[in-house]
N, C-alpha and C positions, 0 to 999 in steps of 0.2 A: 503494498499500499505506499510507504515512504521512498518509493524506491519512483514508483508509479507518478505520483504527486512533485516527487523533489528533484530526481531523477538528475533531469537536467541545468540542475542548480550545482549537479558533483555531492549529492546528496543519495546516500542509500537505505543508511542503518540511523537504530536508533540515535547511536554517540555520536553521528554524523549533525546531529538535531543540538543531541548536548552544547557539543560546541561551537555552531554557532551561535544559541543563548549564547551561551557563558563565557565565548568572545567580543559579543560582539558582530557576525562575525558583512559578510555582504551580501550574504540571503535570508538572514537574522530578518525580515521582514515578509520574506516569502515562509519561511520556520511556522513564523506567528498565525500569520495566513491559517498554514496549513495544519494550529490543536485550535483554532479560533472553536471549533464547533465542539469542544474538547467542550468547554468549561462547565463548571458543576456552580448547582445549583449550594442557598441554603438549605443544614437537616430543614426536613418533613421538620420533630420539635427545636431548634428552636438552639444553640452557643446557649450556654449558663457557665458566664461566666468568662461572653470572652476576651478581657484583657489582663485577666489572671488568668497562668501559667498551667502547662495541665496536670503539671508532678501538687497543683496546687487548687484546687477542683476547676481549675478554668478549663478551656477548648485551644487554646492558643499550645503552641510547640507540641514536642516529642511527643504520638501521639502510643511507641512505639508497638507489641504487637497492637493493638485495637481502634490503630489505621483503618480498617476494609473493615471498618463494621461507622468507620464516618467516612467512608468515602460510598458506603452503600445506604445509607441518608440523605446525601447527597446527592442521585442521581433522580 
């Protein structure tokens, strides 16, 4: 899928996409436009304490093993 959409820019792997983002490469905008449809919504039940870190009972920060649960809420 990546190669079909971005192969003409020499981007064929997810690693190539990450490289463009990290280095703000010459095809940064093309990669960003490709990723646009994958934007996530807010979690269905909202965020609890979005200003507090996850380890302190909030939702921001490293969710470790529970990240998949959060992403499922955001689909």
